C-alpha positions in Angstrom: -45.2 -19.0 -66.7 -42.1 -21.0 -67.6 -39.9 -18.0 -66.8 -41.6 -17.6 -63.4 -41.1 -21.3 -62.6 -37.4 -21.0 -63.4 -37.1 -17.9 -61.3 -38.8 -19.5 -58.3 -36.6 -22.6 -58.7 -33.5 -20.4 -58.7 -34.6 -18.6 -55.6 -35.4 -21.9 -53.8 -32.0 -23.4 -54.7 -30.4 -20.2 -53.5 -32.2 -20.3 -50.2 -31.2 -23.9 -49.7 -27.6 -23.0 -50.5 -27.6 -20.1 -48.0 -29.1 -22.2 -45.3 -26.5 -24.9 -46.0 -23.7 -22.3 -45.8 -25.0 -20.9 -42.5 -25.4 -24.4 -41.0 -21.9 -25.4 -42.0 -20.2 -22.1 -41.2 -21.0 -20.8 -37.6 -19.1 -17.6 -38.1 -21.1 -16.6 -41.1 -24.3 -17.4 -39.2 -23.2 -15.2 -36.3 -22.5 -12.3 -38.6 -25.9 -12.6 -40.2 -27.6 -12.8 -36.8 -25.8 -9.6 -35.7 -26.7 -7.9 -38.9 -30.4 -8.8 -38.5 -30.4 -7.8 -34.8 -29.0 -4.3 -35.5 -31.6 -3.8 -38.2 -34.3 -4.8 -35.7 -33.1 -2.3 -33.1 -32.9 0.5 -35.7 -36.4 -0.3 -36.9 -37.8 -0.3 -33.3 -39.9 2.8 -32.3 -38.1 5.7 -30.6 -40.0 5.1 -27.3 -39.4 1.4 -27.2 -37.0 0.0 -24.7 -34.6 -2.7 -25.7 -33.8 -5.2 -23.0 -30.0 -5.3 -22.7 -27.7 -6.4 -19.9 -26.5 -3.1 -18.4 -24.3 -2.8 -15.3 -25.9 -1.4 -12.1 -25.7 2.4 -11.8 -23.0 3.7 -9.5 -25.7 5.2 -7.2 -27.3 1.8 -6.6 -23.9 0.2 -6.0 -23.1 2.9 -3.4 -26.4 2.3 -1.7 -25.8 -1.4 -1.6 -22.4 -0.9 -0.1 -23.8 1.5 2.6 -26.5 -1.0 3.4 -23.9 -3.8 3.7 -21.8 -1.7 6.1 -24.9 -0.9 8.2 -25.8 -4.5 8.4 -22.3 -5.5 9.4 -22.3 -2.8 12.1 -25.6 -4.1 13.5 -24.2 -7.6 13.6 -21.1 -6.4 15.3 -23.0 -4.5 17.9 -25.3 -7.5 18.5 -22.3 -9.8 19.0 -20.8 -7.3 21.4 -24.0 -7.1 23.4 -24.1 -10.8 23.6 -20.6 -11.0 24.9 -21.1 -8.3 27.4 -24.5 -9.6 28.6 -23.1 -13.1 29.2 -20.1 -11.8 31.1 -22.0 -9.4 33.3 -24.6 -12.1 34.1 -21.9 -14.4 35.4 -19.8 -11.8 37.1 -22.7 -10.2 39.0 -24.9 -13.3 39.2 -27.8 -11.7 37.4 -30.4 -13.7 35.4 -29.7 -13.8 31.7 -33.0 -12.1 30.7 -32.5 -9.3 33.2 -28.9 -8.7 32.2 -30.0 -8.7 28.5 -32.6 -6.0 29.3 -30.1 -3.8 31.2 -27.4 -4.1 28.5 -29.9 -3.4 25.7 -31.2 -0.4 27.5 -27.6 0.9 28.1 -26.8 0.5 24.4 -30.0 2.2 23.3 -29.6 5.1 25.7 -25.9 5.5 24.8 -26.8 5.6 21.1 -29.3 8.4 21.6 -27.0 10.4 23.8 -23.8 9.8 21.9 -22.1 8.2 24.9 -20.1 4.9 25.2 -22.5 2.2 26.4 -19.7 0.4 28.1 -18.9 3.5 30.2 -22.6 3.6 31.3 -22.4 -0.1 32.2 -19.2 0.4 34.1 -20.8 3.1 36.3 -23.8 0.9 36.8 -21.9 -2.1 38.1 -19.7 0.0 40.4 -22.6 2.0 41.8 -25.1 -0.8 42.4 -23.7 -4.1 41.2 -26.6 -4.2 38.7 -29.2 -4.1 41.5 -32.1 -1.9 40.3 -33.4 -1.5 43.9 -30.2 -0.4 45.5 -30.4 2.6 47.8 -27.7 4.5 49.7 -28.0 6.1 53.1 -27.7 9.5 51.3 -30.8 8.8 49.2 -29.2 7.7 45.9 -31.4 5.2 44.2 -31.3 2.5 41.5 -28.8 1.1 39.1 -26.8 4.3 38.7 -27.5 5.6 42.2 -29.1 8.9 41.2 -30.2 11.5 43.7 -33.8 11.9 42.7 -34.3 15.0 44.9 -31.3 16.7 43.4 -32.1 15.8 39.8 -35.9 16.0 40.0 -36.0 18.1 36.8 -34.5 15.3 34.7 -36.9 12.7 36.3 -39.9 14.8 35.2 -39.3 13.7 31.7 -39.5 10.0 32.6 -42.4 10.0 35.1 -41.2 11.9 38.1 -39.0 11.1 41.1 -41.0 8.0 41.8 -39.4 6.5 38.6 -36.0 6.4 40.2 -36.2 2.7 40.8 -37.4 2.0 37.3 -34.4 0.5 35.5 -35.0 2.2 32.1 -35.7 5.7 33.7 -32.8 5.4 36.1 -30.3 4.5 33.3 -31.6 7.3 31.1 -31.3 9.9 33.8 -28.0 8.6 35.1 -26.5 8.6 31.6 -27.7 12.2 31.0 -26.1 13.3 34.3 -22.8 11.6 33.4 -22.7 13.1 29.9 -23.3 16.6 31.4 -20.5 16.2 33.9 -18.1 14.8 31.3 -18.9 17.8 29.0 -18.6 20.3 31.8 -15.2 19.0 33.1 -13.8 18.1 29.7 -12.7 14.6 30.6 -14.2 11.2 31.6 -12.1 11.3 34.8 -13.4 14.7 35.8 -16.9 13.6 34.9 -16.7 10.6 37.2 -15.3 12.6 40.0 -18.2 15.0 39.8 -20.7 12.1 39.4 -19.6 10.6 42.7 -19.9 14.0 44.4 -16.1 14.6 44.9 -15.8 17.6 42.5 -14.6 19.9 45.3 -12.4 17.3 47.0 -8.8 16.5 46.4 -9.5 12.9 45.3 -12.5 10.6 44.8 -11.3 7.8 47.0 -10.5 5.6 44.0 -14.0 5.7 42.5 -12.9 6.8 39.1 -10.1 4.2 39.0 -12.6 1.4 39.8 -15.0 2.6 37.0 -12.3 2.8 34.4 -10.9 -0.6 35.4 -14.3 -2.1 34.9 -14.7 -0.2 31.6 -11.4 -1.6 30.4 -12.5 -5.1 31.2 -15.9 -4.6 29.4 -14.0 -3.3 26.3 -12.0 -6.5 26.2 -15.1 -8.6 26.7 -16.9 -6.7 23.9 -14.0 -7.4 21.6 -14.3 -11.1 22.1 -11.4 -11.6 24.6 -11.7 -14.0 27.5 -11.8 -12.0 30.8 -12.1 -13.7 34.2 -15.5 -13.0 35.9 -13.8 -12.9 39.2 -11.2 -10.2 39.8 -8.3 -11.5 41.9 -7.6 -9.7 45.1 -4.6 -7.4 45.3 -1.5 -9.0 46.7 -0.8 -8.6 50.4 2.0 -6.2 51.3 4.3 -7.0 54.1 5.4 -4.1 56.2 8.3 -4.6 58.7 8.5 -2.2 61.5 11.9 -1.7 63.1 12.4 -2.3 66.8 13.1 0.7 69.0 16.8 1.4 69.6 18.4 -0.3 72.5 19.6 1.8 75.5 23.2 2.9 75.7 24.0 0.6 78.7 21.5 -2.3 78.8 21.2 -4.2 82.0 22.6 -7.6 82.0 19.4 -9.2 83.2 17.4 -7.7 80.4 17.7 -9.3 76.9 17.8 -7.1 73.9 14.4 -6.4 72.2 13.5 -8.5 69.1 12.1 -7.0 65.9 8.3 -7.5 65.4 6.7 -8.2 62.0 3.1 -7.2 61.1 1.1 -7.9 58.0 -0.8 -5.1 56.5 -3.6 -6.1 54.0 -4.4 -3.6 51.3 -7.7 -3.4 49.5 
């Protein structure tokens, strides 16, 4: 019993000494903690999972990056649509809600058909001034002035020829026709010339130039640049016509003819 008491006393004093050492020496305490932790991990069952801070897998990081890019693209498109909607509403005096619906439809349709939405909008404003009920003497109807009788097959998919004045149907059919013409001719200019019905003519009377000029303005607006909503008229050109030549021996009583000046306004 006496030996046992001495032994316990020695163990107790040793324990106190070790605790005192660990308390006063942080490095030693850290090493002991690491040693005990490694032994605990080794003793854990094979199927047990040890919670450790591990970096995110490369696959998850790639997915996060892709998602971030997609969100940025959506935000950029949303901002572009806002800029374009506001500008078109002011330029063509269209209510904000109506302009927003037309622009949104153009962007959605363009995304489905792999076409530039700004080109669709440029054709719309030149054709109808964003008037969904516009109708030409030749029978072209709606925003994109589509000939329902000629393209009745395309209207069958959106409700028939009666849907020509429906904005969504008209934009969809008009965009499909435009895409087909651009693909057929191999260029936007050729597609526009065919769209206006001038494929067999020498020129399109400036139709393509008007559409592309508006398209250029829309691109600047979409990019956040300030573009006037009123296009200034072309400068007036002065054409001076020469007076006819005087006769070889003018009469003394007749004064010489004076030059005349006329102003020719160009559109």
